[in-house]
N, C-alpha and C positions, 0 to 999 in steps of 0.2 A: 491464560484460561485453562482450568482443569478439564481434561477430556474424560469420557466415560471409562476408558481403559485405565486411566490413572485412578479414578474413583474406585473402580473395582479392585485394583491392586492394593489401595489403602485399606479397603474393607477386608481383603484377604489377609493382609499383614496383621491387622488388629485382631482378627478372629483366630487365625491359625498359628501365628508366631508364638504367642505365650505358651500354648500347649506343646509346640515343637521344642521350645527352649526347656521346659520342665522335663520333658522326656529325655532330652540329651543330657541334661544335668544329672538325672538319675542314672543314665547309662554310664557316665564317667564316674559317678560315685561308686557304682557296683564294679566297674572295671579296674579302678585304681586303688580301691581300699585295701587290696592285697599288700600294697607297699607298707601300709601302717600295721596290718595284721602281722607282717613278718617281724616286727620289732619283738614279738613274743612267740608267735607261732613257730618260727624257725627252731627255737630252742625246744619247744614242747614236742614237736614231731620229728626233730632231728634233721633239719634242712641246712645244708651249707649254702654259702652265697651263690655258688654255681648252680646248685640244685634249685634254689629259689628263682634265679634268673631264668633257668630253663622252664620251670613251671609257670612263671609269669608270662613267658613268651609263647608257651604252647597254646594259649588262648587264640593267638593270631593264626596259627596253622589251620585249625578248623574253621575259623572265620574266613580265611583265604579260600578254603575248599568249597564252602557253601555260599559264598557271597554272590557270585554270578547267578547260580540257580535261584537263590532267594530273591534277587532283584527282578529276575524274569517272572517269578511267581507273583511278585507285587504288581508288576505291570499287567499281568493277566487278571488277577483277582481284586486289585484295588488296594490303595494304601491303607484305607481304614481297617479292613479286616486283617491284612498281613502284618501291619505294624502292631496291632493289638496282640496278635499271636506271638510276635517276637518279644514284646514286653512281658507277657505272661510266662513264657518258657524261660527267659533269662532270669526273671525273678525267682523262679523255682530253683534253678541251678545255682544262682548266687547265694540263696538261703541255705542250700545244701552244703556250701563250703563251711558252715559252722560245725559240721559233723566229721570233718576229716581227722584221721588219726595217724596216717602214714604218708610218706612222700608219694607212694603210688596212687593213693586216693586223691591227693592234691593234684597230681598230674591229670588224672582221669576227669576230675571235675572242672579243671581249667579247659580241657579239650571240649567238654560238654557245654560249658558256658560260651565258648567261642562259637560253637555250632548253633546254639540257641540265639545268640545276638547277631549272627551273621546277617548282613543285609540291612541292618537298621540305618547306619549312616548313609550308604549309597541310596537306600530307599528314600530317605528324607531329601537327599540331594536331588534325586530324580523328581521327587514331588515338587521341589522348588521350580524346576523347569516347566512343570505343568501349570503353574499358577502365576509366576512373576516374569514380566518382560525383561529382556537382557539388560536394559539400562539400570535396573534396580538390583541385579543379582549379587553384586559384591557386597552391598549393604545388607541385603537379606541374609546372605551366607555369613557375613561378619557378625550380625546380630544373633543368628542361630548358633554359630560356632563359639561365641563367647561363653555359652553355657558350659563348655568344657573347662576352660581355665577357672571360671567361677566355681564350678563343682570341685575342682582341685584345690581352690583356695578355701572355700567353706568346708569342703569335705575333710580337710586336714584337722581343723579344730573340732569338728563333729566327731571324727574318728578318734581323736585324742580323748574327748570326753567319754565316749563309749568304752574305750580301753580302760578307763578308770573304774568301770563296773567289774573289773577283775575280782573274782571270788564271790560275787553276788549269786546266791543259790548254789554255790560251789562250782560255778561255771567260769572259765577264763574270759577275760574281757574281749579278746579277739573273736571268740565265738559269738558273744552278744553282738558285736559290731557287724559281723556277716549277716546274722539273722535279722536284726532290726533294719539294716540298710537295704535289705532285699524287698521288704514289704511295699515300699512306694511303687516299684515297677509293676507288681501284681495289681495294685489298685488302679494305676494309670492305664492298664490294658483295657479295663472296662470303660474308663473315661474316653479313650481314643475310639473305641468301638461305637460309642454313642455320639461323639462330638465332631470327629474329623470328617471332612468332605473330600471325596476322591478327586473330582475335576470341576472346573468352573460351571459346566453345564448341569452339574448335580446340585449346585448351590441354590437353595431356596432363599438365601439371604442376599442374592444379587438380582437386580432387575434384568429383564430380557435384554434391554439395551446394553447394560454393563457386561453381561455374558457375551454378547455378540462382539462388542468392542474389544474385550480382553482376548477372545479367541482370535480375532483378526490380527491383533498386535503380536500374539505368540506365533501365529503362522508367518508373519513377516520376519520375525527373528529366526525362525526355522529355515526360511528360504535364504537368509543371508549367510548361513553357515556353509563353509567350504565343504564340498563332497569328499568322501573317502574314495580311494581308487578302487574299492571293491564293493559289490552289492550283496554280499552274503554276511550274515551275522558273525560266523566264525572268522572269516578273513578280515572283517572289520575289527574284531576284538584282538586279532594278532597283527594288525597293521603297525607300521613303524611309529606312527603318530601316537596311537594309544599306548604302545609299549614304552615309548620315551616319556610320556606324561606319567605313566605308572612308576617308572624308575625315578623320576624327579620327586614324586610324592613319597616313594620309598626312602629316599635320602633325607627328606624332611622328617619323616616319622621316626627314623632311627634315632635321631637326636632327641625328639620330644619324649618318646617312651623310654629310651635308655636312661634319661634323667628322672622322669616322673616316678618310676617304680623304685629307684634307689635314693631319691632325694631325702625321704624321711630317715633312712639309715645314715646318710652322710651328715645330716643335721644332728641326729642323735649322737654321733661320734664327737660333736662339739662339747659333749658332757651335759646335755639337757634332758629333762623329763619328757614323758609322752605328750602332755598338753602343750608344753613349750615348743616341742618339735612340731606339733600340728599347727600352732599359731605362726611360727616362723616360716614353715613350708608354704603357708598361704600367700606370703608377700609376692613372690615372683608371678604367681598365676593371677592375682588381683591386678597387678600392673599389666599383665598380658591381655586380660579381658578388656581393659580400657583401650589399650593400643589396637586391639583387633577391630573394635567398632570405628575408631577414628581413622585407621588406615584403610578400611573397606570403603568408608565414605569418600576418602581422598581419591581412591582408585576410581570410583564411579564419577566423581566430579571432574577428573582429568581424562576420563575415558581411556585409561591406560592400564595394562595388566602386567606386562613383563617386568618392568622396573619395580613395580609394587610387589611383585613376588620375589625377585632376586635380592633387592636391598635388605629386607628383613632376614633373609637366609644368611647373608654376609654377617649381619649383626649377631645372629645365633652362633655362627662359627667362631667369631671372636670371643663371645661369651663362654662357650664350651672350652676353648683353648685357655682363656684366663682362669676359669674354674679349675682346670687341671694343674696349672702352674703356680697358683697362689696358695698360700697357707693360712693367712689371716681369715678367721671366720666371717667377719663383716665384708671383707673384699670378695671372698668366695660367694657370699650371698648376692652381692651386687652383680657378679659375673653370671651366676645362675639366673638372676632376674633378666639380664640382657639376653641370655639364651632363650628363656621362656618367651619374652616379648618377640624376639625374632622368629622363633618357630611358629608361634600361634598367629602373629600378624601376617605371615606369608600365606596362610591357608585360604582365606576368602578370595584374594586376587587370583591365587592359583586355580581355584575351582571356577572362577569366572573365565579365566583363560581356557580351561578345559571345555566349558560350555560353548565357547566360540569356535572350537575345533571339532565338535562332534555333531553329525547330522542327527535330527530328532528321531528318525526311525531306529537308530542304534543307541540312543541315549541311555536307556535302562541298562543294557548289557555293558556298554563302554564305560559308564561311570562306575559300575560294579567292578569291572576289570581293573581300572586304574586304582581304585581303592583296595582291591584284593592284593595287587602287587605291593602297594604301600604297606599293607598290614603285615607283610612279611618282615618289614622293618620293625614292627612291634615285637616280633620274635627275636630278630637279630640284635636290636639295641640292648635289651635286658640281658641277653645271653653273653654279649661282649663284656658288659659291665661286670656281671657275676663271675665270668671265667677269669678275667684279669685281676679282679679283687682277690680271688682265692690264690692266684699265682704270685702276685706281687705284694699283697698286703694293703694296697690302697687303690683308689679309683683313677689315678693319673693316666695310665696307659689307655684305659677304657674311654675316658673322656676325650683324649687326643684322637683316638680312632673315630669316635662319633663325630668330632669336628671335621675330620677329613672327608668322611662320607657325606656329611651335611653340605659341605662346600661344593661337592660335585653336582648338586641340584642346580646351582647357579648356572653352570655351563650348559646344562640340558635346557633349562628354561629360556636362556638367551638364544639357544640354537633352534629350538622348535619353530618351524614354519614362520620365519621372521617376516615374511611378506604378508602374512595373514593375521595380523593383529586384530583383536576384536574392537572394531570401531562401531559404536552404538550411538543412537540418537541422543543428543544432549538432553539432560533433564532440566526443565525449567524450574526456577525456584519454587513456584507454587505447587509443583508436583512431587515434592519431596515426601517420602514415606514417613519421615519423622514428624 
């Protein structure tokens, strides 16, 4: 029998999830299109592989610095207004990338883009804890997060097509790409401002009974979370549990971003054109999107998080290692597909594990802290790849280093609070969000 809180969660899923997915899709489109722009931008403004890797990674430094303050502001002023602000400002900064002419301008705008977008992902992640009971969160996060690999898979062909505009009105194709792909974020900021609902008690589309039942279920989940040894926000954010979760996420992100920013260049070196490069680069992320949804559902069905986080990371490590050592283009793409599937499939069980370890009163700050540490991996991964590409002439050493860092996440995930696994009430078949 379906209960009132299940009915409320289903309604919330149908109303909120499509908009969340579209926003995250656009976030990744604007975040990762620099990898395709580099196919021609690097030559136009004189960027080496190391300089490009540095500039691509600088985004994550300001993202790191502003992430916790941004999430605390979201908790204070509400997701609706704050996420709309994030979308609008990052759209402006992403569009401004179309006007860069020097490496210094490239670095500056990547820093500004990181500051503008800071807090979007942890804000949405915190928003999930305000709406969905624990027993649904791996599937909810898996469904939401699949927007990232979908964006990377569809964004490749789209970016390839836009690069074909090269010379239209005398403007290089990569400038057209930055400008046109920035517009959806600005439009979505007004949609979010009108459509998003901050909390269940603000939802006019839920009945009073549904609001009360959902609030009661969320309160039960909050009470089941193990307490942190400290009762101050600062000490909670610097606790061993939060720092270890952040380091595990850092190791995952190093591999994901180290590959995603350079994969177009690696494929281009197979001797392909821009559109072919975009189409082939879509394959690993299309497979990853399917794997994310299936693996998140499996994690919820078995009420287990650690194995469902660790096993895909092992697959990603093997994929990165194989991609470094193989030379056949088809075999390398199969290896990159395994790496993408592993990196992305681990994320929704990982965040469900995090939710089970963080008390509600510290959730906004702790989620932002874990993601902030992880985003330093977004700086480190591309920097490693670019540095060793310039020093050695290929990506072998960079990929092997990424694989080693990626594997360290397994040890951390299996170590963290082994006695406090997130055991949540079983989901009856009739209460499935799908």
